[in-house]
N, CA, C and O of each residue as an XYZ file, in Angstrom:
576
protein
N       0.802     -1.290      0.291
C       0.144      0.068      0.204
C       0.813      1.267      0.109
O       1.852      1.406      0.753
N       0.395      2.160     -0.585
C       1.260      3.537     -0.824
C       0.262      4.524     -0.487
O      -0.840      4.449     -1.029
N       0.553      5.572      0.463
C      -0.630      6.967      0.427
C       0.405      7.774      0.733
O       1.285      7.631      1.582
N       0.206      8.647     -0.056
C       0.757     10.015     -0.741
C      -0.203     11.554     -0.400
O      -1.433     11.519     -0.392
N       0.421     12.584     -0.188
C      -0.529     13.574     -0.044
C       0.288     14.650     -0.386
O       1.428     15.002     -0.085
N      -1.359     15.434     -1.699
C      -0.156     16.127     -2.486
C      -1.607     17.531     -1.560
O      -2.832     17.519     -1.433
N      -0.369     18.597     -1.110
C      -1.233     19.843     -0.693
C      -1.264     20.614     -1.794
O      -0.742     20.447     -2.896
N      -2.255     21.885     -1.165
C      -2.906     22.595     -2.229
C      -4.282     22.134     -2.156
O      -4.545     21.093     -1.553
N      -5.393     22.995     -2.859
C      -6.577     23.251     -3.580
C      -6.100     22.507     -4.648
O      -5.082     22.473     -5.338
N      -7.490     21.738     -4.540
C      -7.154     20.363     -5.736
C      -7.707     21.060     -7.361
O      -8.735     20.415     -7.567
N      -7.603     21.612     -8.044
C      -7.873     21.685     -9.464
C      -7.434     21.250    -10.639
O      -6.295     20.954    -10.998
N      -9.003     21.235    -11.511
C      -9.340     20.653    -12.404
C      -8.301     20.670    -13.980
O      -7.594     21.455    -14.612
N      -8.659     19.623    -14.031
C      -7.899     19.409    -15.777
C      -8.946     19.956    -16.878
O      -9.979     19.372    -17.208
N      -8.493     21.158    -17.370
C      -9.415     21.628    -18.843
C      -9.215     21.133    -20.136
O      -8.435     21.802    -20.814
N      -9.595     20.366    -20.546
C      -9.946     20.246    -22.034
C      -8.937     20.849    -23.008
O      -9.313     22.016    -23.120
N      -8.057     20.711    -23.630
C      -7.086     20.684    -24.695
C      -8.076     21.792    -24.880
O      -9.303     21.873    -24.840
N      -6.872     22.789    -25.144
C      -7.658     23.241    -26.170
C      -7.025     23.509    -27.689
O      -5.876     23.073    -27.629
N      -7.233     23.952    -28.814
C      -6.855     24.404    -30.162
C      -6.974     25.704    -31.077
O      -7.751     26.649    -31.216
N      -5.711     25.212    -31.659
C      -5.368     26.690    -32.515
C      -5.403     26.837    -34.267
O      -5.941     25.745    -34.450
N      -5.245     27.321    -35.500
C      -5.345     26.687    -36.640
C      -3.500     27.463    -36.215
O      -3.117     28.309    -35.407
N      -2.870     26.683    -37.166
C      -1.724     27.068    -37.210
C      -1.012     27.188    -38.913
O      -1.033     26.141    -39.559
N      -0.665     27.910    -39.303
C      -0.626     28.633    -40.880
C       0.860     28.806    -41.282
O       1.582     29.803    -41.263
N       1.151     27.187    -41.749
C       2.693     27.231    -42.457
C       3.289     27.177    -43.649
O       2.667     27.929    -44.400
N       3.826     26.870    -43.982
C       4.258     26.850    -45.353
C       3.036     26.769    -46.317
O       3.173     25.725    -46.954
N       2.176     27.260    -46.610
C       1.320     27.117    -48.178
C      -0.148     25.886    -47.532
O      -0.931     25.216    -48.205
N       0.010     26.039    -45.690
C      -0.653     24.923    -45.146
C      -1.280     25.610    -44.136
O      -0.830     26.636    -43.625
N      -2.465     24.989    -43.792
C      -3.095     25.119    -42.054
C      -3.466     23.782    -41.480
O      -3.972     22.806    -42.034
N      -3.074     23.983    -40.179
C      -3.417     22.541    -39.659
C      -3.954     22.749    -38.856
O      -4.010     23.977    -38.793
N      -4.834     22.025    -37.524
C      -5.065     22.180    -36.100
C      -4.233     22.084    -35.292
O      -3.631     21.088    -35.693
N      -3.582     22.508    -34.129
C      -2.456     21.872    -33.327
C      -3.293     22.292    -32.106
O      -3.849     23.388    -32.028
N      -3.344     21.247    -31.066
C      -3.897     21.321    -29.946
C      -2.917     21.398    -28.396
O      -1.929     20.683    -28.234
N      -3.406     22.380    -27.363
C      -2.378     22.581    -26.448
C      -3.103     22.772    -25.323
O      -4.307     23.012    -25.233
N      -2.106     22.621    -24.272
C      -2.554     22.202    -22.020
C      -1.822     24.220    -22.471
O      -0.850     24.550    -23.150
N      -3.200     25.378    -21.454
C      -2.937     25.857    -21.258
C      -1.774     26.119    -20.212
O      -1.603     25.000    -19.728
N      -0.838     27.025    -19.567
C       0.546     27.499    -18.885
C      -0.375     26.700    -17.686
O       0.079     25.681    -17.164
N      -1.894     27.326    -17.240
C      -1.869     26.684    -15.696
C      -2.292     25.233    -15.287
O      -2.296     24.872    -14.110
N      -2.666     24.382    -16.386
C      -2.873     23.184    -16.545
C      -1.343     22.221    -16.433
O      -1.305     21.261    -15.663
N      -0.361     22.530    -17.120
C       0.845     22.017    -17.329
C       1.658     22.639    -15.725
O       2.613     22.115    -15.151
N       1.136     23.493    -15.443
C       1.711     24.085    -13.874
C       1.870     22.975    -13.130
O       2.771     22.365    -12.554
N       0.212     22.873    -13.406
C      -0.277     22.775    -12.339
C      -0.845     20.775    -11.863
O      -1.482     20.262    -10.943
N       0.022     20.141    -13.415
C       0.750     18.808    -13.371
C       2.120     18.293    -12.824
O       2.611     17.285    -12.316
N       2.489     19.683    -13.254
C       4.169     19.740    -12.653
C       4.625     19.637    -11.521
O       5.639     19.096    -11.078
N       3.528     20.385    -10.918
C       4.131     20.655     -9.266
C       3.547     19.560     -8.609
O       4.203     19.161     -7.647
N       1.873     18.597     -8.994
C       2.001     17.260     -8.497
C       2.494     16.296     -8.666
O       2.388     15.279     -7.981
N       3.361     16.529     -9.987
C       4.264     14.966    -10.173
C       5.603     15.777     -9.197
O       6.448     14.932     -8.901
N       5.847     16.758     -8.823
C       7.087     17.013     -8.138
C       7.267     16.821     -7.085
O       8.327     16.546     -6.521
N       5.275     17.058     -6.289
C       5.234     16.600     -4.666
C       4.923     15.354     -4.512
O       4.735     14.998     -3.349
N       4.753     14.180     -5.758
C       4.497     13.342     -5.426
C       5.605     12.313     -5.712
O       5.502     11.184     -5.233
N       6.770     12.689     -6.552
C       7.923     12.080     -6.491
C       9.181     12.701     -4.773
O      10.114     11.998     -4.384
N       8.913     13.657     -4.309
C       9.343     13.841     -3.093
C       9.070     13.207     -2.184
O       9.818     13.071     -1.216
N       7.581     12.516     -2.335
C       7.249     11.275     -1.029
C       7.467     10.015     -1.299
O       7.401      9.208     -0.372
N       7.703      9.676     -2.324
C       7.888      8.174     -2.684
C       9.231      7.740     -2.170
O      10.213      8.480     -2.233
N       9.267      6.282     -1.555
C      11.038      5.403     -1.295
C      11.903      5.952     -2.436
O      11.356      5.916     -3.539
N      12.696      6.272     -2.407
C      14.108      5.702     -3.069
C      14.002      4.887     -3.989
O      13.989      5.118     -5.198
N      13.897      3.571     -3.269
C      13.711      2.037     -4.212
C      12.705      2.375     -5.196
O      13.111      2.417     -6.357
N      11.547      2.612     -5.002
C       9.907      2.615     -5.830
C      10.354      2.568     -7.089
O      11.173      3.014     -7.893
N       9.552      1.910     -6.930
C       9.003      1.339     -8.905
C       7.848      1.074     -9.407
O       6.974      0.277     -9.067
N       7.941      1.956    -10.406
C       6.208      1.962    -10.229
C       5.530      1.055    -10.506
O       6.110      0.246    -11.231
N       4.156      0.713    -10.160
C       3.517     -0.327    -10.189
C       3.042     -0.772    -12.205
O       2.803     -0.001    -13.134
N       3.084     -2.306    -12.161
C       2.307     -2.204    -13.541
C       1.756     -3.318    -13.626
O       1.485     -3.730    -14.753
N       1.491     -3.979    -12.670
C      -0.150     -4.806    -12.481
C      -1.503     -3.630    -12.207
O      -1.603     -2.439    -12.499
N      -2.426     -4.577    -11.525
C      -3.487     -3.701    -11.949
C      -3.655     -3.221    -10.649
O      -3.290     -3.951     -9.727
N      -4.223     -1.938    -10.363
C      -3.815     -1.708     -8.340
C      -5.577     -0.650     -8.856
O      -6.049     -0.199     -9.900
N      -5.914     -0.688     -7.651
C      -6.525      0.989     -7.108
C      -6.084      1.483     -6.244
O      -5.138      1.282     -5.483
N      -7.237      2.563     -6.442
C      -6.718      3.942     -6.081
C      -8.243      4.364     -5.282
O      -9.358      3.888     -5.492
N      -7.934      5.159     -4.555
C      -8.244      5.719     -3.735
C      -8.269      7.528     -3.069
O      -7.487      7.877     -2.184
N      -9.311      8.492     -3.702
C      -8.265      9.838     -3.500
C      -9.765     10.769     -3.072
O     -10.919     10.896     -3.482
N      -8.903     11.272     -2.018
C      -9.471     12.323     -1.232
C      -9.815     13.591     -1.638
O      -9.566     14.235     -0.619
N     -10.244     14.418     -2.497
C     -10.474     15.595     -2.525
C     -10.771     16.678     -1.675
O     -11.888     16.728     -1.159
N      -9.846     17.642     -1.434
C     -10.285     18.453      0.294
C      -9.881     19.859     -0.262
O      -8.818     20.382     -0.597
N     -11.713     20.392     -0.196
C     -11.946     21.676     -0.994
C     -11.449     22.372      0.169
O     -10.957     21.681      1.061
N     -11.527     24.428      0.394
C     -11.668     24.788      1.723
C     -12.926     25.168      1.367
O     -13.512     25.081      0.287
N     -13.421     25.814      2.941
C     -14.976     26.023      3.080
C     -15.196     27.787      2.803
O     -14.559     28.746      3.238
N     -16.240     27.713      2.000
C     -16.258     28.586      1.608
C     -16.713     29.489      2.184
O     -17.598     29.236      3.002
N     -16.195     31.187      1.942
C     -16.348     32.519      2.618
C     -18.042     32.670      3.222
O     -18.329     33.014      4.369
N     -19.057     32.309      2.103
C     -20.533     32.766      1.924
C     -20.829     31.950      3.058
O     -21.773     32.382      3.718
N     -19.983     30.252      3.741
C     -20.854     29.977      4.796
C     -21.003     30.760      5.695
O     -20.318     31.738      5.995
N     -22.216     30.211      6.314
C     -23.140     30.578      7.460
C     -21.378     30.158      8.982
O     -20.400     29.467      8.698
N     -21.508     30.543      9.742
C     -20.735     30.346     10.756
C     -20.836     28.847     11.665
O     -19.933     28.306     12.302
N     -22.469     28.332     11.454
C     -23.119     27.390     11.758
C     -21.967     26.116     11.061
O     -21.072     25.362     11.442
N     -22.542     26.414     10.084
C     -21.630     25.653      9.120
C     -20.415     25.049      9.208
O     -20.384     23.827      9.062
N     -19.403     25.649      9.418
C     -18.122     26.397      9.621
C     -17.869     25.644     11.036
O     -17.054     24.722     11.080
N     -18.815     26.187     12.566
C     -18.204     25.224     13.190
C     -18.539     23.521     13.542
O     -18.267     22.903     14.572
N     -19.256     23.012     12.236
C     -19.560     21.757     12.413
C     -18.485     20.928     11.727
O     -18.155     19.780     12.024
N     -17.818     21.968     10.419
C     -16.534     21.136      9.852
C     -15.892     20.914     11.018
O     -15.626     19.743     11.289
N     -15.477     22.063     12.031
C     -14.382     21.925     12.598
C     -14.564     20.976     13.978
O     -13.733     20.635     14.820
N     -15.823     20.730     13.871
C     -16.356     19.514     14.832
C     -16.053     18.117     14.073
O     -16.484     17.054     14.520
N     -15.454     18.180     13.155
C     -15.581     16.750     12.223
C     -16.501     16.863     11.417
O     -16.158     16.148     10.475
N     -17.386     17.276     11.203
C     -18.319     16.574     10.347
C     -18.313     16.663      8.845
O     -18.039     17.816      8.512
N     -18.513     15.871      7.820
C     -18.041     15.473      6.319
C     -19.512     16.235      6.031
O     -20.681     16.104      6.392
N     -18.350     17.532      4.737
C     -19.365     18.105      4.189
C     -18.990     18.008      2.565
O     -17.966     18.578      2.188
N     -19.997     17.127      1.392
C     -19.600     17.018      0.181
C     -19.833     17.860     -0.026
O     -20.854     18.514      0.189
N     -18.570     18.152     -0.699
C     -18.799     19.470     -2.272
C     -20.107     18.854     -3.573
O     -19.974     17.630     -3.564
N     -20.604     19.021     -4.029
C     -21.680     18.637     -4.117
C     -21.363     19.553     -5.499
O     -22.099     19.148     -6.400
N     -20.584     20.551     -5.904
C     -20.410     21.688     -7.184
C     -19.190     21.222     -7.467
O     -18.382     20.491     -6.895
N     -19.253     22.007     -8.827
C     -18.207     21.463     -9.623
C     -16.448     21.939     -9.361
O     -16.365     23.019     -8.777
N     -15.514     21.494     -9.599
C     -15.287     20.840    -10.647
C     -16.203     19.215    -10.352
O     -16.766     18.892     -9.306
N     -16.098     18.325    -11.768
C     -16.285     17.292    -11.385
C     -15.470     16.309    -10.829
O     -14.432     16.685    -10.284
N     -15.820     14.765    -10.871
C     -14.420     13.972    -10.413
C     -13.988     13.844    -11.493
O     -13.181     14.564    -12.079
N     -14.619     12.690    -11.918
C     -13.888     11.823    -13.157
C     -12.852     13.073    -14.822
O     -11.717     13.355    -15.208
N     -14.162     13.318    -15.129
C     -13.299     14.000    -16.526
C     -12.675     15.005    -15.966
O     -11.736     15.310    -16.701
N     -12.724     15.784    -14.888
C     -11.296     16.747    -14.919
C     -10.599     16.855    -13.498
O      -9.661     17.650    -13.455
N     -10.921     16.158    -12.290
C     -10.075     16.342    -10.762
C      -9.435     14.597    -11.006
O      -8.249     14.820    -10.764
N      -9.477     13.623    -11.209
C      -8.984     12.561    -11.511
C      -8.035     12.375    -13.390
O      -6.999     11.931    -13.885
N      -9.093     12.957    -13.704
C      -7.702     12.664    -15.100
C      -6.067     13.812    -14.810
O      -4.881     13.483    -14.824
N      -6.694     15.123    -14.584
C      -5.513     15.832    -14.026
C      -4.588     14.626    -12.855
O      -3.883     13.680    -13.206
N      -4.834     14.979    -11.744
C      -4.043     13.592    -11.404
C      -3.607     12.653    -11.997
O      -2.380     12.687    -12.095
N      -4.083     11.809    -12.446
C      -3.616     10.666    -12.883
C      -2.677     11.051    -14.090
O      -1.960     10.079    -14.330
N      -2.469     11.868    -14.750
C      -2.039     12.099    -15.951
C      -0.577     12.653    -15.211
O       0.554     12.302    -15.546
N      -0.893     13.511    -14.230
C       0.669     14.122    -13.279
C       1.096     13.024    -12.995
O       2.193     12.930    -13.545
N       0.794     11.830    -12.270
C       1.486     10.565    -11.948
C       1.657      9.657    -12.443
O       2.005      8.596    -11.925
N       1.350      9.980    -14.083
C       1.493      8.948    -15.432
C       3.344      8.080    -14.905
O       4.062      8.877    -14.300
N       3.832      6.975    -15.076
C       5.120      7.125    -15.370
C       6.287      7.406    -14.229
O       7.476      7.090    -14.249
N       5.574      8.065    -13.298
C       5.771      7.918    -11.544
C       5.625      6.867    -10.384
O       6.414      6.109     -9.819
N       3.943      7.209    -10.237
C       3.210      5.921     -9.777
C       3.238      4.583    -10.637
O       3.434      3.375    -10.502
N       2.982      5.359    -11.428
C       2.237      3.387    -12.672
C       2.755      3.746    -13.447
O       2.924      4.955    -13.605
N       3.230      2.824    -14.266
C       2.951      2.667    -15.468
C       2.477      3.580    -16.799
O       3.205      3.953    -17.719
N       0.947      3.842    -16.615
C       0.092      3.932    -17.056
C      -0.956      4.017    -16.855
O      -1.408      2.918    -16.535
N      -1.892      5.004    -16.862
C      -3.108      5.237    -16.190
C      -3.666      4.031    -16.244
O      -4.160      3.631    -15.190
N      -3.735      3.214    -17.349
C      -4.661      2.298    -17.481
C      -4.840      0.961    -16.571
O      -5.830      0.237    -16.463
N      -3.230      0.840    -15.792
C      -3.382      0.070    -14.714
C      -4.284      0.349    -13.434
O      -4.425     -0.351    -12.432
N      -4.891      1.658    -13.781
C      -5.897      1.798    -12.653
C      -6.882      1.177    -12.737
O      -7.537      1.675    -13.652
N      -7.781     -0.266    -11.985
C      -8.485     -0.951    -12.210
C      -9.842     -0.609    -11.411
O     -11.019     -0.655    -11.771
N      -9.267     -0.266    -10.252
C     -10.320      0.315     -9.260
C     -10.752      1.508     -8.292
O     -10.278      1.638     -7.163
N     -11.505      2.190     -8.736
C     -11.431      3.841     -7.746
C     -12.392      3.913     -6.981
O     -13.511      3.415     -7.113
N     -11.790      4.822     -5.780
C     -12.860      5.157     -4.839
C     -12.498      6.559     -4.845
O     -11.356      7.001     -4.966
N     -13.574      7.227     -4.703
C     -12.876      9.122     -4.818
C     -13.890      9.194     -3.950
O     -14.780      8.397     -3.655
N     -13.600     10.355     -3.558
C     -14.602     11.609     -2.876
C     -13.849     13.138     -2.841
O     -12.715     13.615     -2.797
N     -15.417     13.618     -2.895
C     -15.036     15.545     -3.118
C     -15.218     16.597     -1.819
O     -15.884     17.620     -1.978
N     -14.792     16.390     -0.944
C     -15.801     17.355      0.561
C     -14.542     18.577      1.111
O     -13.519     18.950      0.537
N     -15.023     18.904      2.210
C     -14.500     20.405      1.933
C     -13.697     20.588      3.704
O     -14.337     20.248      4.699
N     -12.684     20.992      3.777
C     -12.125     20.399      5.463
C     -11.254     22.337      4.757
O     -11.351     23.037      3.749
N     -10.363     22.387      6.326
C      -9.653     23.250      6.512
C      -8.360     23.576      6.315
O      -7.752     24.645      6.374
N      -7.888     21.895      5.942
C      -6.085     21.910      5.178
C      -6.694     21.278      3.356
O      -7.376     20.287      3.094
N      -6.356     21.876      2.816
C      -7.012     21.670      1.188
C      -6.024     20.603      0.815
O      -5.023     20.458      1.516
N      -6.168     20.074      0.081
C      -4.948     18.969     -0.329
C      -5.393     17.638     -1.301
O      -6.265     18.079     -2.050
N      -5.229     16.608     -1.520
C      -5.564     15.508     -2.262
C      -4.619     14.483     -1.834
O      -3.403     14.486     -2.024
N      -5.494     13.392     -1.088
C      -4.819     12.419     -0.220
C      -5.385     10.918     -0.973
O      -6.526     10.497     -1.163
N      -3.623     10.180     -1.390
C      -3.889      9.389     -2.534
C      -3.467      8.447     -1.782
O      -2.464      8.554     -1.075
N      -4.568      6.891     -1.894
C      -4.095      5.708     -1.390
C      -4.047      4.814     -2.378
O      -5.118      4.904     -2.978
N      -3.129      3.708     -3.038
C      -2.925      3.098     -3.645
C      -2.608      1.437     -3.436
O      -1.681      1.098     -2.701
N      -3.451      0.422     -4.139
C      -3.164     -0.724     -3.012
C      -3.238     -1.814     -4.752
O      -4.014     -1.894     -5.705
N      -2.419     -2.216     -4.488
C      -2.724     -3.849     -5.766
C      -3.521     -4.714     -5.077
O      -3.493     -5.081     -3.902
N      -4.565     -5.107     -6.412
C      -5.565     -5.525     -6.635
C      -5.290     -7.737     -6.598
O      -6.246     -8.481     -6.815
């Protein structure tokens, strides 16, 4: 079993953007990621690498993954809700960004080649989005 924590507010991965590039008499469509998305993935990868044991070998067999995305409480919350959170209540985040398309995609892309050979090795996933006072992503991997 491997447990990791990525500190900071979880960021979604936006869809690729497209532009038309004009070359020598030709035009073609090129896809690219925004600077923020690339930097976020790079930061996650750096944070993950710093937590891995020196002799760690990326998973090459089927693995399971648990991920908890912890977002900061909203400034518009009433004091009662903040107090509930501080007393240990679990308050689920049911607004954007969505888990599978945006949050998990960016996280898995950042860890590909570092924690596992390819994100296709992930055969089982359990995730949740909650609020907490320390924004982070808690990740746990286990062999199946």
